[in-house]
Each structure stands twice: as structure tokens, then as C-alpha cells.
N, C-alpha and C positions, 0 to 999 in steps of 0.2 A: 510462411512464418517470418515474424520479426525477429531476426537473430541479433538481439541486443546483449552487450555483456553486462551481466549482473554482478560478477566478482571477477577480480584480477589479482593475481600474485605478482608481486614485483619483487625479485631477488636484488635487493640494493646494493649487495656487496658479496664478493667471494671470501672476504675476511672472516674468520672465526676464532673463538677462543677455545673451542673444544675440537675433538678429533673423532667425530662420530664415523664408525666403520661403514654406515649404511647411507651415508649423505649422497643424495642425488646429484648434488651441485659440484662435488669434488672441490671442497673448499680447502683453504690454507690458513696459515696462521700470521700472515702479513699484517704488520701494525700500521703501515703506511697505505694511504689509499691507491689503489691500482689505477694507472693512467686510462685504463680501458673502462672504468665505470663512469656511468652518466654523471655529469657534473650537476651542481644544484640548479643552475639555470636550465639545463637540459631536462632536469626533473620537472621543473615548473611547466616547461613547454608540453612534456609528455602527459602531465595531469591535465592541462588545458585541452588536449586532444582527446583524452578519454572522456573528458565531461561534455565534449561534443555528442558523444553516442549515448551517454547516461550520466548525467550530474550527481545522481543519487546511488552510484554503484557502491559495492563493497570492496574497498582497496585494502589488501593485505600487504603490509611492508614487512619483508622477511629478509633472509639472507642465504648463506652465511649467518652471521649475528649482525642485525640491523643496527644495534646500538653502538657498533664500531664505526659508524657513520656519524660524524659530529653535527652534520646538517639534517639528521633524521627528524629533529623537532620542527625544522623549517618546513620539510616535505609534508609531514603530517599536517601541520597547521594550514599550509597552502591548500591541501586536498580538502581538508574538513570545511574550510571557508567556501569551497566550491559547492558544498552540499554533499560530499561523499562521507560514507561511514568508514573511518579508518580504523583498523585493527593491526596490531603488531604480532609477528610470529617470532619467538625468542626462545633460547634455552633457559632464560631467567636468571643466569649466573651473574650478570652484571647489574641487576635491578637492586637499587636501594631506595629510600624514601625520597631523596632528592631526585633521582631519575624517574621514579613513578610519578611524583608530582609534576615534573616537566612533561611527561608523556600525557598526562591528563589535561594539563593547561595547553598543549598543543592539538587538542581535538581527538586524541585517540580514545576510542570508546570501549576498547576490549583488548586484552593481551592473551594471546595462545602461548602457553608454556609446555615445553616437553618434559614428560616425566614417565620413564619406562619401567619402573619398578618401585615397590615400597621398601625394598632391600637396598640400601645405599651402595654396597659394592656391586650388586648387578647393574644398577643404573650407571655407576661410574666406569665399569668395564665397557658397556655399550657405548657410552659417550667419550671414552678414550682419556678421560682425565680424572685422577684422583681427587675426591672432594666435591665432585660437581653436583652430587645429590644434595649435599648440605647447602651449597650456594643456590641452588634451585628453590629450595624450601625458604630460605632467606628472602629471595626475590618475591615468592608468593606472599610471604607475610607483609612485605612492604607494599604490594598492590592492595592488600586488604587494609592496611593502615590508611592508605592514601585514597581509598574509596573507588578504586578503578576495577571493574569487572575483569574476570580472567577465565579462561577454559583451559582444561588439562588435555594435552594430546600425547597419546601413547602408540608407539609402534609395537604391533604384536610381532613376537618371534618365538622360536621354539623354546627359548629360555624363559620368557615370561608368560607363556600360553596359558598355564594353569593359574596364573597370578591375576588374570584380568578382573574378575569380580572384586578382589580385595583392593586393586588399584582404583576401581570406580567407586568404591565406598570410601576410600582414602580421599579421593578427590572431592566427593560430596562434603566430607566432614571438613576439608580445607576451605570449603566455601565457593567452589567452582560453579559456574552457571552453566557450562557444557562440559561434556566429556566426549572426546572424539577418538575412536579407534582406527589407527591408520594401519593399512595393510601394505606390506613392503612391495614395492617394484623394483626390480633389479637392474637399476641403473646407476651412473655416476661411480663412486666408490663402492657402492654396493652391487655392482653388476655381476660379480662372481659369488655372491652370497646365496646360500640355499634358503629359500623361502618355506613357510609352512606349507604342508601338502594341501591339496584341493579339498580333501575331506575335513582336515583341520580348519581350513578357511570356511567351509560351510557350517561346521560345528560351532566355530566362534561367533558366526553371524546369527545362529539360532539362540545361542546362549545370550547374545547382546540384546536379541529382541525381548527375551523373557526378563532380563535385567532391567531394561529401560522402564518396564511397567512399574518397578519399585519407586522410580524417581520421576514419574509422570508429574508434570507441573512444578516440579521443584528443580530439577537440572535435566537439561536435554542431553540424552545419551544416543550418539550416532556413530557411524562408520564413514570412513574417507577412503577413497579409491577402492571402493567395494560397491559398484552399482548393484550387485545381486541382492543386497540388502533389501531392496525395494521388492524384489520378487519373494524373499522370505517373509517381509512384512505382509505382502499380499496373501501369501499361503496361511499365515496366521489369522489375519483379518483383512478382508478385501476392502474394508471401508477406512483402514488405518491411515491417519495424517502422514505417516512415514513414507508413504508412496508418493506424496504429492510433490515430487521434485519435478524439475523441469521436463516438460513433455519432450520426449525423444531420448530420454535416458541420460546417459553420461554427458555432462555439460561442456566437455573439452571441445573447443573450438566452435561451439553453438552459443553458450552464454558465459563461458569461462576461458581464460588464457593466462600464460605466464610472460613475464618480462625479465630477461637476464640482465645482470649488472651492466653489460655493456650495449643493452637495447635491443637485443634479438628478441623476436616474438615467436613463441611456441604454443601449441595447443593447450599444454599443461606442463607442469614442472617435471614430469616424467618422461616427456616426449622430447627428444633432442632435435627434432626435425624442425629446422628454422624456416619461419613463413616470410620473414623480412626484418629489417632493421629500422629503428625509428629515427637514426641519423641519416638514413637514405630516403625513407618513404614517411609519410604521416602515420600515426597509429590508426586513424580513421580508414585510411586506404588500405592498409595491410589487414585490418579486420573485415572490411567489407569485401575485398576483391582476391584475397590469396587463394590460389588453388587448393592448398592443403586444408584450409578452413572449409571451403566448398564441399571437398569430399567428405568430410566428417558431418557435415549438415545434411548431406543427401547420401547417407551411408548405404552402400550395397556390401552386407556383411557376408562372410564365408563361414562355412562349417555349421555347427550348432546354432551359433548366434544368428545366422540367416534364416533359419526356420523356426526359431524360438518364439513362443507365444508372448514373452515378455520382452521382446526387442524394443518395443515403444517406451517401456518403463525403465528398462535397465540398459540394453545395447552392449553390454559387457564393458570391460575396462580396455579401451583402445591402446593405452600406453603399455599395459601387460601383454596384450597381443603383439605389439611392436617389439618388445623387449625379448619375447620368447621366439617368435617366428620371423621377425623382420618385415611383417606386413601388418599395418595398423587395422586392416579390415578382416584379418583371420579371426576365428573364435578365441574367445578368452578361455585358455586352458585350465585356469584355476577355478572355473565354475563346475561345480559337481552335478549340475541339473541336466536331465535327458529330456528334450522337447517331447510333447505329446500328451502329458498328463491332463492338460486343459482343452484338449481336442485340437490342438494345432491352429487354433484361431487366435490372431494377434489381440491381446488385451490392450485397449486404448482408453485413456482418460481424457475427460473433457478438458480442454485448454483452461477453461474457467475454473477448474478443480486443482490446477497445478501451481508451484511457485512460477512466477513470471508473468502471472495475470496483470495486464494493464491496470493501472490506477484510474478508476472511473467513479467519481462522486455523483451520485443520484439524489442525495439529501444534503441538507446544511449540517455542517460540522462546526462545533465551537473551536475557537483558537486553541484552546487547552487540549482539546481532543486531537486536533491535527498535530499538535506539538509531540503528543504522545506517539504518533505514527512514525516520527522521525526516529524513534528508538528502535524500530523494527527494520530490518534489512530491506532494502528496496525490492528484492525479488518476492518478499513476503506480503508486501503492503496491499497489493491488488486483491489478493485473496482475503486479507484481514478486512479491508473495506467492504467487500461483497458480503462477508459473514455477519459483520456488524449491522449494515444496513438491512440484511435480510431479517436478523433479530428485531430491529427497531420497528420495521414495518409489521412484523407479526405481532408485536405488543403495542401497536398504535402510537408510537412515538414519532414526533415531527422533526426533532433535531438530535443530532448525535452529541452527546456530553461525555464527560469523563465517567460518570455515573452508568451511562448506557453502555459505554465500552466495557466497564467493569462487570456489569450484569451479563453481557453478551459472552465475555470471557468465562465467567463462572459456568454458564450453560454448556460452553463448548468443553471445559474442563470436566464437567460432570458426564458428558457424552463422549469424552476422550476424542474430540475432534480437532484438538491443536497439538503442534508439536513444540510450540514455544513454551518455555518456563516463565515464571513470574519475572518481572524485572527486579533488578537488585534493590531498587527502592521499595518495591512491594514486599520482598521477602526478607529484607534486612531484619537482623535481630535487634531489639531494642535493648541495648546494654544500659543505658543511664537515662532516667526520667527528669531529674531535676539537679539543682546546684549541690545537693548533697550526695549526689552520685548513688542513689538508692536504685535498686533494680525494680522493675515493674512487678506487680503482683502475679502476672500470668507467665513469667519467665519459664521456658521450657526446662531449664536445669535448675532446680531449687537450690537454695542455700540453707544449711542448718543454722540455727540461731547462733551456735557457738562460733561457727564460721563467720557470720555477719558480724557479730560483736568484735570479733578479732581484728576484722579489717577496719572497723570503725576506730580503733584505737591507732590507726596508722596516720601519719601526718597528711594533712589536706592535699598536699601537692603530689603524693604519690598514690593516693586512694583510687582515682580513676583508672590509672595504669594497672593497679592490682586486679581490680574487677574485670577489666578487658582481658588481661593475661589469663586468669583463672578460668573465665569462660571459654577462651580459645582452647586452653590446654584440656579442659573437661571434654569438649566436643571431640578433639582430636584423639583422646584416649579412651573415649566411649563411656565416660562417667555419667551416671544419672543423677548424682547429687554431689554438691560441693560441700566438702566436710573440713573441720579443722585439720584432721589428718592428711587430706589432700592438700590444703595450704601449705603444711610443713614440706610434704614431698616436693611440690613445685618450688618452694623456697630453696630447698637443698640443691635442686637441679639448677636452678638459676644462680646459686652461689658457686657451683662447679664452673659454669659458664663464665661468670664474673672473674673467678680466679684466673681462668685461662686468659681472659682478656688484660688482667692486670699484669700477669707475666709477659704478655705480648707487648705492653707498654715498657716493660723493662723493670718491674718491681718484683722482688722475691718475698716481699712481705707487704701487708697492707698499711700504708702510710697516706697521710692527709695529702701530701703532695702529688699523689696519684690522680686526684680529682683535677688538679690543675694541668697535668699532662693530657688528660683525656679531654679536657675543655678545648686545648689547643688544636686537637684533631677534628673538633666538631665544627661545622657550618651553621647549623640551625641555632638561632639565638634563643628560641624557646628552651631547647635542651640544654643550653649553656646556663640559663637561668635556674632550671631545675637542679643541675648539678650544684651550683652554688647554694641552693636552698638545702639540698642534702647534706653538703659539706658543713654549712652552719649548724644543722639540725644535730648531727653526729657530734661536732665539736663541743656542744652544749650538754650531752648526756653520755659522756665517755664511759662513765661508772656502769650505767645501765646496759651498754652495748658490749661489755666483755664477753658474754656468751657467744654472741654472733661473731665477734671478732675473732675468738678462738676457733670457731668453725672455719671461718675463712682461712686463718693461718694453717688449719690443718689440710684443707684443700690445696693451698699453695704448696705445702710441704710435700704432699703426696701426688702433686700433678706430674712430677718426675716419673712416678710409678707408671703412668699411662703409656709411657714409651717402652716399658718393659713387657711386651706382649710375647707370650710363649710362642716360639717357633714350631711349625710342624715337626715331628720327629725326623722326617726324612731331610730336613734342611740344616745345613750348618754354615755358620758365619765365620769367616776367617777374622782373626784380630784386627787386620788392616781395615776390612769392611766395617767392624763394629766401631773403630775409630772414626771412620768416615761418617758413619751414621751419627756419631756424637756430635759431628760439626753442625748438624742441622738444629734449628730452633726447637726448644722443647715442645712448643705447642704444635708443630707439625711431625715431630720426630714418630710418635705412634703410627700415624697414618702413613708416612713414608716407609716405615719398616713393613707395615703390612702390604702396601702396594708393591714394593720390591719382592716381597716373598711370593706374591701372586704372579709377578712377572716370572720369577724363577721356576715356579711350578709349570706355568704356561711354556716356558722354553725347555722344560725337562732337565733342568739343572738341579744338581743335589747340593751344591756348595756355592754360597754367595760370597763373591769376591768384589775387590775395587773395581776391577774389569767390567763385571757384570752391572754393577751400579752405574758405571759410566755408560755402558750400552744402553740401559734403561733410561737414563737421563737424556741420551740423544733423541729419544723419541717424545719428550716433553717440550711443548713450545717454550721460548725464551722468556715470554711474560710470566708463565708458571714457575720456571727456575727462579726468576728475580723475586717472585712473590714469597717463595720459600728460602 
């Protein structure tokens, strides 16, 4: 077998802006680059070496938080120019429109963003930083605005176990193209964490299989660090495209590996056993010759995994075996399956029916059709080529064109023979159709005539933004129709947010010079122009705006009240602690109060003192303190 890497995860840095308790990398919050991290030039050399083995591989740039590397755009650009499909694994907290745009320009084709709950507090607790959920959602919206595809990645725990269906639906409504459910492997910071039980693990995978049918062709729903998912897919449907992963099961060391910030090579991110360092040997040499990789490629498995009918499809999670027993060849104890149900005969897939099939063109392909192939991960192209050409021959086509590819796809979708969702370009909602910003007649979320006329009265320069915002909010909240009442609801919601931002700038009332302060903080020229237009527009119709200004003033005056959150009856604040809280900016006071009280409850403390606040603050990275 040709053991070619199809996907590589590169932990580009140990630095991170969050404090996730489960992190396999044991990250820290250092703001300066560690001397141990591969330099930019070393990164270029590493990419060159990867390209020798597979110039079309999927390169995952992750961390830590990869956006803390200033050269991340240079690295992604260099890799994409080599022909690699580059994706970014991030918590999303640092992404704004400027960063999303730079990532897209540097060749990043997709962004994987971690979201572990639709309950903000639960996500924040898991990620170790108050406000992380809000920042993640802001990052997702920036990706949407800049037209860069994103996927949602959720780590399943006991806390969010029953929440998974809702998180998946939420991800779809956000516009994610892929949802991946990650199963915890207890390594790094998380080595002492208690995982879900094997029974819950199995239950979650069965539930995931049922859920993915709902999103077939719309959003790919899959499992990571859960090779047993392919066994479960087989049990439901032996012809399911979900089982067509790399022949040999878990790809660690066979078609996949991880690179640490200092250049160590391991079979996967959850396996700490180092096979070599790229500063001492070339990546090519380590990949081809290391003994650890050879062991995984010619696996002799112990226990149930060694006699299982699904060893060729699954092979169990080698990282979990290593973490639980110390031997990567032992059985995966988190698998609840007892071998024998299928006659103790190993179930094997034809190599031509799995990801990793070699690209072999037997027909002429138009340049446009070949260009579409580049949007498919390299490990899936061979299988796509084979299926499309099979369709063409059956229907007497002589050349593969875009139309033929589309027709082949439609047939595969109808027969549920593909695991890939439609591309973003195919599935993108048509928001605007002409210069008047009118919605298409077949828009899935209809507008009432009253709502539409109301928007038509808005100034030209804000009308497209209103259409986009209302469509986004309608999908997010599950509305089937956009009404005038809904417009008012979102207007008030936006006014509350705007009031907070006005106070953040330093104004306690709505004044025209607030616009100038806002402009100073913006880098985007177009946005500055829009602000100037808004300022001029408002100055010309002051009398007509008295009602909305009154609303703004009301929100500004009452924003102090957001900080006055009722404490649980069991908690008391000392006067000194209250005074300390009052020192915090008004726009973070409410969230800080909630976070401190949660910390007190966790610590079993009934009274909140200045000393407790100081203790809580010690656990927050310096950049968060500075932000607050």
C-alpha cells in the first residue's frame, strides 16, 4: 500500500488566548513567540518537504491559537501556492472582518471554529474565559461576511451530551458547511478528565448517524477521533458513503500525522510519542522510515480490536488505547462492540471505494471541471473522478464538463452515495439580485409587503445591510417570515448593542461627535464613508429622529442596570468587593459579576470578598485583564 499523507495537522504555536481544560497541547497564554517554535523560514522548508510526498494534501494550521502567529498568512499563502488545501483550526475569538479577509487572500479555503454549547456560560466555562462564546459568534459572522467557508467543531462531554442535536442545528443555521463532533482523548491538560462512558460514546455515534441524514447534501455531519463511527454507519447501511474512509481504518501514521510547534512529528495530535524532529531529519525521511509509523501501518492489534470484523474499516482509536493502557496496539476500551455479530470475518472495502483512491483520468475533462476538482480535498478526488467518469460512460458522454459533474452529483445525492455537501457557491442564499437590493422571488424566507415597504423607506446606503441582517437573524431565530414586527424586534436589539458600543467609546448620551470617535477606530475606508453618510443623513432630519434618539437615550441610561444582576441567595458581596466591581467598565461589569459569582460557587464560597476577586483574577491571562 502507498502510505501517502492526505492530511497533516501542524500545531504552529503553543500560545493561546483561551484556557481550555481539555487541551491536548497544554497551551499557555504567552504573548511573545517561543524560541522553540519553528521560524517562518523553517516553516517554508517544512512545507516544501510535505509537498514532495503530496503537493495536494490538506494542511491544517492550528495551535494553540494560530492567529497569534504574525506569519500565519505567509505560511498559508506559501502552502496554498504549492497546491495544498489550507484550513485553519481556531477558537474564532480573534477573527474580525480584516483577519477573515487576510486569511481568504492568503489561500485559506476554510476555517474550523470550536463551539461547545449554545449556552454561552457553558461554552465559556469549558474554554476557561468569560465572553468566549460571544467572541466566537462574532468571528463566525466575520467569516460569513467575507465569504470564507467554516465548519463547527464540538467536543462532546458529559455537560453538553444531551445538547448535541441543538448544537448541530445551530451550526447549520449559522451557515456551517461541516459539523464535526470530537470525542475527548485524555491527554495534555485533559489527561485527568473523565470522559463520557463507552455506552454514551456508542449512543452519541448512533444519534449522530440519525442526525446526519437530516442534513445530507446541505452540511456534512461527522465524527472525529471516533473510528467506530464507520462501524455504526455500516450497521445502519453497508453501502453508506460514511464508511469510505481510508482503507485500514484510523489514519494516524498511515495517511495523517501531527507536527508540534518545535517540529516534532507524532502519528496524531493525541499521541505524544515522537517519531522524529524536522530540525534533525527531513519530513520525508521521518514519514517513510520511522519505526512508530511502520508499526501503525502494519498493525497487530490486541484484545477485541485484534479479532473484530471491522478492524479494516475502524481499527479503533490508537491514541485512546495509548492513553488508557500505555500500549497503542491494545484494544480501544471506549468501543462498546463485541466481535462476532458478523461471523468473525473481516469486512474489507475495495481500495477503489475508499478515500485515498489515486487520481486516474481515463476521459477528457474540461479546464472548468478540473478546476472544480481542486475544491475537493485531495483524498476524495480519486473517488470523485471515478464516480463522475462512471456516470459519463453510462450516459454516453465523451467529455467531462461542469454540467456532467453536476448531473453526476445529483444522481449520487439522490442515491445518497456522496458524503460531500454542496459547495458554498452552489448553496449560497441569494440575498440581493439587482442594484435596488430587491430579494429574489423564490427567497426561502418571505417578506411581508409591510416589512418590504418599510425597508424601501430606508436610505440607499443602509438598505443592503438591513436586508442581510434581517435574513441572518431570521434564520438564526428560526423565523419563517420577516414581518414589520420582526424588523422592530431586531432594530431594538441592535440599538441595545449600539448603546453599549457608544458607552464603550466614552459617551453617556447620543452625540454627533460619537460618529467621529467611531471613525477613528475604523480601518475600513468603505465603512468610514458609510459612517459619514449616516452622520450627514441624521444631521439633516433631526426632528424626524426624535423618537429613535429617545429610544437610544433610554438604552444608554438603563445600560447601567445590566450590571445589577441579582445574586444567588446563598452569595453575599462585601462592601469592599462591591466597590472593586464598580471600578470595572460598565460594559463588562455585568459579565464580570456573573463570572465571579460562578467562580465563588465553584470554590464553595458563600461570601465574595476583594481577596476572592483577586484570586479569580490570577487565573485570567493578562491580555484579558487589559481588555477589561
